[in-house]
N, C-alpha and C positions, 0 to 999 in steps of 0.2 A: 545614523542608527548603524554604527559598526559594531560587530561582535562576531565570535566564532571563527572556526578554522578556515572557513571559506570567504572571509571578509574581503578578500582582494580578487573574487571571481565575479564576472558579469556574465549573467545569464539572459538570453533572449527566449521567452517562454511563448510559443505559439500554440500551445496545447489547451485541449478542452476536454469536458467531461470528467472522468476520475482518474484513469490510469496515468496519462501524462502529467496532470496537475499534481498528483500524488508524488511523482518522480521529482519535479521541480520544487515542491514544497520541502521534501527532504533536504535538497540543497539550501533552500531559504533558511529552514531551521538551523542550519549550521553557519548561517552568516552570508550565504551568497547574495549578491544583489541581483534579484530576479525582477525583470521586467515582463509583466503579463501583458502581451500584445493581443488584444481582442478585435474582432471584427465590429463593423457598425451595429450589428444586431446584439452583439456581446456573446459571452460563452453561453452555450446550450443550456447549461445548468443553473444559470443565474435565477431564472424565473421558476425554477422547479420547486423551490421551497425546501422543507416546510417553513411557514412563517407564523409568528404569533398573532393572536387576535388584534393586538393594539398596533401592529405594523401596517401602516397605511402606504408606505414608502415601496415596500416590495422590490428592492434593488439588490439585497444580499441575502439570497435563500441560504438556509443552514447549510445544504449540501455544498454550495458553492464556497461558503465561509470555511467550511471544514477542510478543504484541500488547497485554498488559495491564500492563506496567511501569509505575513512576511514578505509580500510582493507588492511593487508599485504597478500601477495600471496605466497602459498606453493603449489608445483606441486608433487602429489604422485599417483603412480599406485596401488590402493587397491586390484588389482587382484593378486598381487605379495606378497609373505609371508613378504619379506623385508618391502614393503610399508605398509602393515598391522601392522607391528611391531613398525613402526614409529608412526603411528596413537595411538597405544596402549600406547606408551611411553608418547605422548603428553596428552593423557587422564588423566595421573596420577595427574596432578595439573591444569586441566581444571575445569572451573565452568559450562560450557554449552557446548553441542554439538547439532548441528542441521543439518538435512537431509530432502530433499523431494524426495526420491526415491519411487518406488512403494513398497507396503508392501511385506516384505520378502526379498528384495535385501541385506540388512545389514546382515540378518541371513545366506543368502547363502555365503557371503563373511567371515563369521565367527567372526564378530565384532558388533553383535546385542546389543541391550541395556542391556540385561542380562549380556552379557560377560564384557561390559564396566562398568556396576554398581558394578561388583566384584572387578574391579581394582580400582574404585572410587565411594564409596557409596553416596558422596555427589553430584554425577554429575546429572545435569538437562538436560534431553535429549529431545529435541524438534523434532516433526515429523510432517510434513505438506503434506497430500496427497488429492487426489481428494475426497475420500470417507472415510477417516479416517483409523485408525489401528484397527485390531482385539483385540488387548490388552483392549481397553476400550468398544468397542462394534462393532460386525462384521457386516458390510454392505454387502447385496447380490452384491453390485458393487465394492467390495473392490479391484478387481484385474483390474478395468476399468482405463485406462489412462484418464486424464483429464486436460484440459486448461481452461484459463479464460472464454471463451465462453460457455464452458460445465457447470462451476459452476454458470454462470449467468443464463443459461438456467434451470437447474435442482433445482437450489435455489429459483426460482420463480420471479427473477428478470425481465427477458426478457418479462414474461408474463404480466407485468404491465407497461411496458415502451414503449413510441412510440404514433404515432397517433391512434386514436380509431380504433380498430380492426386490427391493424398492430404491433404485437410484434416486438421490435426493441432492438438490442444489444446496451448497454451503451458504450459511446465512450472510456473512459479510461479502463484499464484493471482491473476493480474492483473485478472481479471474482479471481484475483491472489492477488491484493493489500489488499483487505479487510481480507482474510485469513492470510496474512503476518502480518497485524496490531494485528490481534487476537492472532497469535502465539507469537508476541513480548511480548504483555500483558501477556500471559499465562507463558511464560518463566520467566520474572520478577517476578511474583507471586510465581512461584515455587522456584525461587532463594531465595526469602525472606524466605520461609519455610525451605529451605536447610541450610541457614545460622543461622536460629534460633534453628533447631532441628539436623543438621548433616545429614538429610535424603533427598536424591535426588529423583527424580521421573521422569515418562515418561509423557511428554506433548504432547497430540495428538489433532491436529486441521485438520478438514476436510473443503476443500474449499466449498463444497455444504452446509454444516452446517453453515459456516460463512456468506454466502450470505443469506441464509434464515433467520438467526438472524437479519440481517438488513433489511429484507423485513417484519418486525414484524407486519406492518398493516394489511397484507391480512390474517393474521391468525385470529386476533380478529375480522376483519370484517366478516369472514366466520363463525366464532363461534357466533356472535351476530344475524347474519340475514340468514345464510346459502348460501350467494351470493358467487360467484367466481369472484373476482375482475379482471377487464380487463384493457388494456391500457385506459387512460384518456386523452391522448394528453398532452398539456401544462397546463391543469388545475388539480384541486385536487377534489377528489370524495365528500368530505364533509367539505371542508373549502372554503369560498369565501368572497372577491376576493382573490385568492391564486394562481399565476402562472406566464406564460410568455405572455407578451403583445407587439404589434407591436409599434415600433416608427418610425419615418420617415426616420431614417437612421440605422435602425436595430431592436434590441429588448431590452426590460426591464422587470425586475421582479416586482411584487407587491404581498406583504402579508398583506393586511390590513383586518384582520379577526374580531378584536374586534371593538366595536362601536367607540371608541376614534380614533383608526387609521383609521377607515372608514370615520369619519367626517373630519379628516385631509386631506384625499385623495380628497374627494368630493369638499371641499372648495377650496382647492389649485389647483385643475384642473379646477376651474371655473364651476363646475356642482352641485351647492348646491341643487338643485332640487332632487338629489338622496337621500339626507337626508330626505327629506319630504315625499318621495315615499314609502307608507306602504309596498311595496313589499320587501324593503330594510331596514326596521325600526330597525331590530335587527339581531343578528347573525344567528338565526334559519331561520328567513324569507330570508335572503341573500341566504343561503344554498338552500332553496326551490325554489328560482328564480335565481339560478346561471347562467343559459343560457343567460337570457336576460340581466342580470347585466353585465356579462362578455362581451357580444357583445356591450353594451353601452360603456364599458370602451375602448374596442378596437377602436371604433369610435373616441374617444377623444385622445388617446394616439398615434395613427397613424398620427395625424396632427402636432405632436412636434418631435423635435429631441431628442436624448438621453441626450444631454447636457441641453436642455431646460426642460425636465422631470426633470433631477438631480436637477437643480436650484429650480423648483417648489415643488418637494416632497422629495427630498434627506434629510434624517435624521429626517422626521416627521413621518415616518413609515417604517417597513421593506420593503426596496426597494434597487433595484441595477441594473445597467445597464449589459447587457449581454457582457462579455468581451472576446476577443480572443488575441491571441499573437501580434495583431496589437496595443493592448491597454495596455496589462499587464506590459511589460518592462518599461513603463513610468509612471505607475500608482503610485501615491504617497504612498499608503498604501504598495504595494509590495516593493518599495525602502526602506520605513521606517522599515519594518519587515525583510528586507534582504531575501526576499523569492525567488529572483533569483540570483545565485552566480555562478562565474566563476572558472573551475578547469582547470589545464593543459591538454591539448590534445595532447598525443604523435602523432608523424607524421604529425601534422598540425602546421602551424605558428600562428593560432589563438587558444585562449583559448576555452572551451566548457562551455555553460550555462547550468546548471542543477537547479532543484528545491531546495530551501533552507531547513533549519531544521524548522518545524511547531511547535515543542514543545519548549517553550521559558521558561527558568528557571533563577531565579534571583542569586542564590548562585553558581550553577554548570552549567553554560549554555553549551548547546551542540553547535557543530560547524562543518563546512565542512573544514576539516584540509588538506586532500590530495586526489588526483584522485585515481581512482580504480588501483589495482595492474596490472603488466604484469604477465603473466602466469609464476608462480614460481619465481617472481622477488625477493622474500625475503627468498628463500628456505634455503639458507645457514645460513643467520642471525637467522632465527626461530631455526634451528637445533643446532646451536651453543649454543643458549639459553638454548635448552633441554639437553645440555650436550655432544653432539656429537663433536669428534675431526674432524679436516679437513680431515684426512686420512679416517675415516668412512663415512664422507660425499661424498668423491670422490668415495668410494666403492659402496655407495647406487646409485650414479649417473651412475656409469660403469654397474651395475647390471640392470639398467632400472627402479628400484623402485622409483627413484627420477628423476623429470623432470628438 
């Protein structure tokens, strides 16, 4: 199964849950040979589901499937000496190792970055933790566990999201997914350096840092005016019109901030008087009078359906209907870009739909080639490739080092 720009890259993936697996799946989607190494109990999200009613097997929860495709599975007990020895053997020719344990766990196991780097100086070692690793900068929270909502809260995201005065968690697990994306970028950057110089390195990504980085607006707002940004509801603090507006059958988004877009908006919504109104004469005036302008636009848009609004202003300015899973599977863009794909769902008669690959390449396209692995599904295959005999593999399994 060779494809993609990263087809010659070998990744040892020790990650679990969402953030780390999302990072390694980004690499796998571009062809990297990712070996998912699970403990005997398996990844913690394997049994989390959801499962279909006909699935009696319950080995591949949809949550797990969604972030572990294109990977092969190896089950190792790293608490055993034999299990650790297998990992050390695999590290010899690996390009990348990724883990998202708490700080110090790998050191306690005797397989820290420093140990692995002596075996393979070119190794790129990616670590994703709630508050980073002391190797780059020690946080006072370094020993705190963290999940998505922790990062959203402490990175500043929840504090500016939701109705006015009501901090709200963002729906998708962006406190995990954004750090995963950052880690994937950091790993590929470090890999480029390693291949150029022969020098691997430790790549450290903190969930809190990653969320704070994408909340960049609140930092410069505070620096400029001293203000502490708060939730603004569905509108923007200093762009207008920019936000979510009601339709007769749902909601739509409008971002007509410059004069041309605003002119197109007003004329095509049948409200040319807005262009003549001095309160909305230019971008700065519209910001100063955003409450009255937003209210007037809401009065107009709520009289029209999403389809009618799309017909009137779609393509003339930054506009889009608010879509749900009632809309997305049949949307022509989603179909054309192959952004919902089906994979085999073990235990069920029907395939499972998952998100497609968002990064498109013309020469080395990424792809969704296979479902997530069963726990230890490819253990024998991977160890044979590493030089283990059938007898040695049997011995590892008998000892409990191999699942």
